[in-house]
C-alpha positions in Angstrom: -58.7 -26.8 89.2 -59.7 -29.6 87.2 -61.1 -34.0 87.3 -60.9 -36.2 85.2 -62.2 -39.9 84.9 -62.0 -42.1 81.7 -64.1 -44.8 80.6 -62.1 -47.5 79.4 -64.5 -50.2 78.2 -67.7 -51.9 79.6 -69.3 -55.4 79.9 -72.3 -56.3 78.3 -74.5 -59.0 79.6 -77.6 -60.3 77.6 -79.6 -63.0 80.0 -82.5 -65.2 79.7 -85.0 -65.4 83.2 -87.0 -68.2 83.7 -90.3 -67.9 85.6 -90.7 -70.8 87.9 -93.9 -69.7 89.8 -96.3 -67.3 88.5 -94.5 -63.8 88.3 -97.0 -60.3 89.2 -95.4 -57.4 88.8 -98.3 -54.9 89.4 -99.4 -52.4 86.6 -100.4 -49.5 88.0 -103.8 -49.1 89.2 -104.8 -46.0 87.1 -103.1 -47.8 84.1 -105.9 -51.0 84.3 -108.8 -48.6 84.1 -109.2 -49.4 80.5 -109.6 -53.4 81.4 -113.3 -53.2 81.9 -114.2 -56.0 83.8 -110.6 -57.3 84.7 -108.7 -58.6 87.8 -108.1 -56.4 90.8 -104.5 -56.8 90.0 -102.7 -57.2 86.4 -98.9 -57.4 85.7 -97.0 -54.8 83.3 -97.5 -55.1 79.9 -96.8 -53.8 76.6 -96.9 -54.4 72.7 -93.6 -55.4 71.1 -92.9 -56.5 67.5 -91.8 -60.1 66.8 -90.8 -62.1 63.9 -93.0 -64.8 63.5 -92.5 -67.0 60.2 -90.6 -64.5 58.6 -92.7 -61.8 59.0 -93.1 -58.8 61.4 -96.1 -59.0 64.2 -96.9 -56.5 67.0 -97.6 -58.5 69.9 -99.1 -57.6 73.6 -96.7 -58.9 75.9 -95.9 -58.9 79.7 -92.7 -57.4 80.6 -90.5 -57.3 83.4 -89.0 -53.6 84.1 -85.3 -53.3 84.2 -85.4 -51.3 87.8 -87.4 -54.2 89.1 -84.7 -56.7 88.8 -82.2 -53.6 90.0 -83.8 -52.6 93.1 -84.2 -56.2 94.0 -81.0 -57.0 93.5 -79.7 -53.9 95.5 -81.9 -54.2 98.1 -81.3 -58.0 98.3 -77.4 -57.3 98.7 -78.2 -54.2 100.7 -78.9 -56.5 103.4 -77.0 -59.3 102.6 -73.9 -57.4 103.8 -75.4 -55.5 106.6 -75.1 -52.2 105.1 -76.2 -48.9 107.1 -79.7 -47.7 105.8 -80.7 -44.1 105.9 -83.5 -42.0 104.9 -83.9 -38.4 104.4 -87.9 -38.0 104.5 -88.7 -40.7 107.5 -90.4 -43.0 104.6 -88.0 -45.0 102.8 -85.2 -46.4 104.2 -82.7 -48.0 101.9 -78.5 -47.6 101.8 -77.0 -44.5 99.7 -74.5 -42.6 99.0 -76.5 -39.5 100.3 -74.5 -35.9 101.8 -77.5 -34.9 103.6 -78.6 -38.5 105.3 -74.6 -39.6 105.8 -73.1 -36.3 107.4 -69.6 -35.5 104.8 -67.5 -37.4 107.3 -69.4 -41.0 106.5 -70.0 -39.8 102.5 -66.3 -39.3 102.4 -65.7 -42.6 103.9 -67.9 -44.2 101.6 -66.4 -43.0 98.4 -62.9 -43.5 99.3 -63.7 -47.3 101.5 -65.2 -48.0 97.6 -68.5 -48.9 98.5 -69.8 -51.8 96.0 -73.3 -51.2 96.2 -73.1 -47.6 95.6 -70.5 -47.6 92.9 -72.4 -50.0 90.8 -75.8 -48.9 91.5 -75.4 -45.5 91.7 -76.4 -42.4 94.3 -78.0 -39.6 94.1 -76.2 -36.4 92.7 -73.3 -34.3 94.6 -71.2 -31.6 93.4 -67.9 -30.3 94.4 -69.2 -27.1 96.4 -72.0 -28.9 98.3 -68.9 -31.4 99.5 -66.0 -28.8 99.9 -69.4 -26.5 102.0 -69.7 -29.0 104.5 -66.0 -30.1 105.5 -65.5 -26.2 105.6 -67.7 -26.1 108.6 -65.8 -28.6 110.3 -62.2 -27.3 109.9 -63.8 -24.0 110.2 -64.9 -24.6 113.8 -61.8 -26.3 114.9 -58.9 -24.7 113.3 -60.4 -21.0 111.4 -61.0 -20.3 108.2 -57.6 -19.9 106.3 -56.1 -23.4 107.0 -60.3 -24.5 106.5 -60.1 -23.4 103.2 -57.0 -25.4 102.1 -58.5 -28.3 104.3 -61.7 -28.6 103.3 -60.2 -28.9 99.6 -57.8 -31.5 99.9 -60.7 -33.8 101.3 -63.2 -32.5 98.4 -60.6 -33.7 95.8 -59.7 -36.7 97.6 -63.6 -37.2 97.6 -64.1 -36.2 93.6 -61.2 -37.9 92.6 -62.9 -41.8 93.2 -66.6 -40.8 91.8 -68.1 -42.1 88.9 -71.5 -42.5 87.1 -73.8 -45.0 87.7 -71.7 -48.6 86.3 -74.9 -51.4 86.2 -77.1 -50.2 83.4 -80.4 -52.4 83.5 -82.7 -53.2 80.8 -85.9 -53.9 80.7 -86.8 -57.7 79.8 -89.2 -59.4 77.1 -90.5 -62.9 76.2 -87.9 -64.4 74.2 -88.0 -64.6 70.7 -87.5 -68.1 70.9 -90.1 -68.4 73.0 -93.1 -66.5 71.3 -92.0 -68.1 68.0 -92.8 -71.7 69.6 -96.2 -70.6 70.6 -96.2 -69.3 66.8 -95.8 -72.5 65.8 -98.1 -74.5 67.8 -101.1 -72.5 67.1 -100.6 -70.2 64.4 -101.1 -67.2 66.9 -100.1 -64.9 69.9 -101.9 -63.1 72.2 -101.2 -61.7 75.9 -103.6 -65.1 76.8 -100.3 -67.1 76.0 -98.4 -65.8 78.8 -101.0 -64.7 81.6 -103.2 -66.9 83.6 -105.8 -66.1 86.6 -105.4 -66.7 90.5 -108.1 -66.4 92.5 -107.4 -65.5 96.2 -109.2 -64.9 99.4 -108.3 -62.6 102.8 -110.1 -64.2 105.9 -111.1 -60.9 108.5 -109.5 -62.5 111.7 -112.9 -61.0 113.8 -115.5 -61.6 112.0 -114.3 -65.0 109.5 -115.9 -62.6 106.8 -114.0 -63.4 103.1 -112.3 -60.9 100.5 -112.0 -62.5 97.7 -110.0 -61.1 94.9 -108.7 -61.7 91.4 -104.6 -61.8 90.3 -103.6 -61.9 86.7 -99.9 -63.2 86.7 -97.1 -64.2 84.4 -97.8 -67.8 84.3 -95.2 -70.2 85.2 -92.6 -71.4 83.1 -92.7 -68.4 80.4 -89.2 -67.0 79.3 -87.7 -63.4 79.2 -84.4 -62.3 78.0 -83.1 -58.6 78.8 -79.5 -57.6 79.3 -77.4 -55.3 81.1 -74.2 -53.5 81.3 -71.4 -52.7 83.1 -69.4 -49.6 83.0 -65.3 -49.8 83.4 -63.7 -46.5 84.7 -59.9 -46.3 84.8 -60.0 -46.4 88.9 -61.9 -49.7 88.4 -58.7 -52.3 87.3 -58.2 -53.6 91.6 -62.2 -54.1 92.0 -63.1 -55.6 88.5 -63.6 -59.2 90.2 -65.4 -57.4 93.3 -67.8 -55.9 91.3 -68.7 -59.2 89.2 -69.0 -61.3 92.5 -71.2 -58.8 93.7 -73.8 -59.0 90.9 -73.7 -62.3 90.7 -74.1 -62.9 94.0 -77.5 -60.5 93.4 -78.3 -62.9 90.7 -77.8 -65.9 93.4 -80.3 -64.2 96.2 -83.0 -62.9 93.6 -83.1 -66.8 92.8 -83.0 -67.8 96.3 -85.8 -65.4 97.3 -88.1 -64.1 94.9 -88.6 -61.2 92.2 -92.1 -59.1 92.0 -95.2 -58.7 94.3 -96.5 -61.3 97.0 -93.4 -63.3 97.2 -94.0 -64.7 100.6 -96.9 -66.4 98.8 -94.9 -68.3 96.3 -95.0 -66.0 93.5 -91.9 -64.9 91.8 -89.6 -67.5 91.5 -87.4 -67.5 89.0 -83.7 -68.8 87.4 -81.6 -66.9 85.4 -80.1 -68.6 82.4 -78.3 -68.3 79.2 -75.8 -65.5 80.1 -73.3 -63.5 77.2 -70.8 -62.1 78.3 -69.1 -59.5 76.0 -66.3 -57.3 77.2 -65.7 -54.2 74.7 -62.7 -51.6 75.4 -62.7 -48.3 74.2 -62.0 -46.1 72.5 -61.6 -49.1 69.6 -65.0 -50.4 70.6 -63.5 -53.7 70.3 -64.7 -56.5 71.6 -62.1 -58.3 73.7 -63.2 -61.3 75.4 -66.7 -63.0 74.4 -68.2 -66.0 76.2 -71.6 -68.1 76.9 -72.7 -69.8 80.1 -75.5 -71.6 80.7 -76.1 -70.3 84.1 -75.3 -68.6 87.7 -72.7 -70.7 88.4 -71.1 -71.3 85.3 -70.7 -67.4 85.3 -69.6 -67.4 88.8 -67.1 -70.2 87.9 -65.3 -67.9 85.3 -65.0 -64.7 87.1 -61.2 -65.1 87.3 -61.2 -65.6 83.6 -63.5 -62.6 82.6 -60.6 -60.5 85.2 -58.0 -61.7 83.7 -59.0 -60.6 79.9 -60.4 -57.2 81.6 -56.8 -57.0 83.2 -54.7 -57.8 79.5 -57.0 -55.7 77.2 -58.2 -52.9 78.6 -55.7 -52.4 81.9 -52.3 -53.7 80.2 
């Protein structure tokens, strides 16, 4: 017995993100301890090398983890499509292709019906024996051991013929090179203060009216970030490429219509995606067969049909 899965190519998507309002993707509390006298909440920051006026400079900058974009996009897509939500520990509920949470029949249906969320965003690893054993238990109760082996193998093979690794690979987003250079030209220096603002907030006790003030540091409006993601294209994906791309674009739109990061209900995290560059690469040649730029999400959406046509022509011909 053997299984084969062929990676036919990939779509590399570079894009920009502009903060419309203050943006907070919170640094873990234990990581803030070195900022003595600092705010109660502080954004994720790192050090990154930029080319400024022809020279290399290491600059402390805020960044947006790729996991934040991926997680927010996935959760919004799950909710907008009304997918069933599962939990293995009664703590976190989400839609996931999980054998123990779903049971083998529902797991198999999720795979064979090509659940778009699990295909794109991934799911916990599962092996052949785990699926086979679960099917075997079901068939053994109904039809005895001899028939159960054959039927369990048949159903497991059907599932495994459609399983792949995670298709969407997200990168972290960092302040745009052009944006950082604009700061340098204006000031002759770039520091973390150029990207952040401090905001004071207050909670009021509903019983005593006592105030609980706190200081928040967040990414200030109009900071521009850039990042990328990659969509893997497998041999079984010819008839679903348009659904994959439409789903990804819907995810970008849902984030724009809601928020990214924390405190979204208080006005934080309004963002706009911009400057998409889409490149389709064919394997095994590693040859770029299509490349185009789109100014915003709507332009990207308007060109999905063209992108899919190019994929069919060059990758699945």
